[in-house]
N, C-alpha and C positions, 0 to 999 in steps of 0.2 A: 300859686303856681305860676311858673314865668313861662308866658308864650314865646315861641319861637317864630322868626320869620327865616323861609327859606329862600335863597336866592341862588339861581342857577347860573353859573358864569357862562357866558357865550362861548368862550373858547375850550372849555372843557365839558364833554357830553357826559363824563362817568363820574363825577366831583358834584357836591354842593357845599355853598358858602353859608355858613350859619352865623347868625348875629341875633344877640339878646336885645328885646326891644327896649331894656333900662339901658343900654348903651355899653353895656360890659360884653367885649368880645369874646367869643370862644378861641382859644388857640388854635390855629392851623397850622397844618405842616407846611414846611419849607417847599414843599414841591407844589403846593397851591399858590405860594407868594410869587412866583413866577409866572409872567404871563406867557402863556402857551401862542406858538404862532397860529395864525388862522388856517381853518381846514383846507380851503383853497390853495393855501400856500403849501400845506403838506402834501396835495393831491397832486400838486404841480411836481413837485420834488420827486413824488414818487413814479410818476410818468417818465420824467427825464431820466431816472436812474434803472428804470426796468426795461423801458422800450428801446430796442437796439437802434441804434443808427443805419438807415438803409442807403447804401453808396448808390452812385451812378451806374447804369450798367456797365460792366467791364467789357474792353474791346475783346477779351479773349472769350466772352460767352458765344457757344457755338449755336447757332439758328440754322433754320432750313435753307436758307439762301446760301449760307457758308458750306453746307452740304452739296448744294447743288453747283456751287462754284468749283468745289474739289472734285467733282465728277466730271465737269467740262474741262478743266486743266488737265485732268488725269488722262481723260480719251484723247484728247488733241494733243497734249503734250507729250504724251508716250509715243503716239501713233508717228508724230513728227520726228521725236528721237530714233524710233527705229527706223524710219526712211534716211535719216541721215547716217546711221550705223551701215545699213546696207551699201551706201555709197564710199564710206570711208573704211570700213572693215570687211566688208563681203560676207557679213551674217544676216540671219531672216532671209535667205534668198537672194541677197543681192550680189551685184557684179564685183564688187572692191574698188578701189581708187583708180587703179590703171585702165580698166574696160570703161569705168564710168567717165575718166577723163577722155577717151576716146569719143563718148557720145558728146560730150560738153563740146570738144573740139569741131564734131560734124555740125553742131548749132552756131558755130561760130565763137565760140570762148576759146580764146587762143592765149598760153597754152592751157589746154584742154584738163591737165592733172592739176593745174593749181586751182582754176576755176570749180573744178569738182571737189577740191578740198575745202573751198570757200563756202560751197553751197552746202555740200555734208556736215561741214563744221555748225554753220548757220542751222541748220536743221537739227542737229543733233543737241548742240549746247542750247540753243532757243527752245527746243522742246523739253529737256531736262529742267530748266528754268522756269518753263512755263508749267510745267506738273508740279513741282516743288512750291510754286510762287515766291520764287526768290529771283529779285532784279526785275519783276513782271514787265515793267514799260520796255526795258532792252531786251528780254525775251520776246516780246510781242514784237519788237522793233525788228528783230531778226526774222522772225516767222513771216511778217508782213514783206519784207524786203525779197526773199525768197519766192514767195508767191507772184509778186509784182513781176519778177523776173521770169517766172513760169509763162503767166499770163502774157507778156509780151514776146517772147521767143517761141513759145510752143503752143500753146492752147487758143490764144487770141483770134488766129486765123480760122478757128472753126466754130465759131459763135459761143452759145451760154452753155448748152447742155453737156453733161459729161458722158452721155451716150455717144455723142458724136465727137468727142475729143475736146470739149469745150472748156470754159473757164469756171463752170459752175464748181467745182470741187475747190479751185485756188481762190476763189470769192469767198467760199464759207470759212476755209481756214482763215483768211487775211481779216475777214469782218469778226470772226469769233476773236481773234488775238485782241484787235482793236476795242472790242467790247469790254473784254475782261481787264484790258489796262485802264479803260473808262471807268469800269465798276469799281476795281480794286479784288485782288485775288481772294478776299475772304479772310476771316480768323483762322481758318486751317491752311496755313501759308506761312513760310516764313518771313514775307514781307510785312507780316502784322506788326513786328517788332520795329519798323523803319516807317517814317512819316509817310512815304511814298505807297505804303501799303494799304492807304485808304481809298486810292484811285482820284479820279477828278479831270477836269479838263486838261490840267498842266500835263498829267503823265500819259492820256491820251493823245495829246498834240505832240509830246516828246515822241512817242511810239510811231504814229504818224510819219514824222518830220525824219526820224532816223533810218524808218524802214525806207521810204521814198528815197532820201538821201544814197542809201546804201544800194538801193538797187539802180538808181541813175549813175552812179560812180562805176558799178560793175557793167553796165550796158555800155557805157562812152568807152571805159577802156577795152 
């Protein structure tokens, strides 16, 4: 009886390689004659083909901070737009452009109707842009400029607290506008599609600079 020696192929766990001791090989199937790739290589290929690639977080992903920024923008932006609509269109209990112009003239802004249109337009357009997160640095600049004028000509002489006619309200609006320009309007904003939608030092500086320059021009003229 011829003895057999069983050799296990290290690359195949489900087949055996048989040889006769007298040197006469047993014919092998052609599939066993090809060297199979190492098991670790197979495992690596399976992992690479089955594990999905995880991309970096998308800018469009919505977080709690985005929702908070949206709430701030809508609250302050729509309220400021409503104030502008009061001056421009006489809605929401406003006096309209003619009557508001007379009030501006009494404060030293002449011609009053033109300055009322500038002030009302800044509040209306700036508020809408702020609420939508559209051109946020420019919208913030418009609101900051209006608030600087209000503090300079109306509330500055009455101290800080709003109960005494002070600058409290105007300071809150201006600081909120500047802060959103610095932080960015968030992913729930139109500006997320543009480079300035991320916010930063440049956006904050631009909002403060344009707001200050605009306020200075109106006050000087």
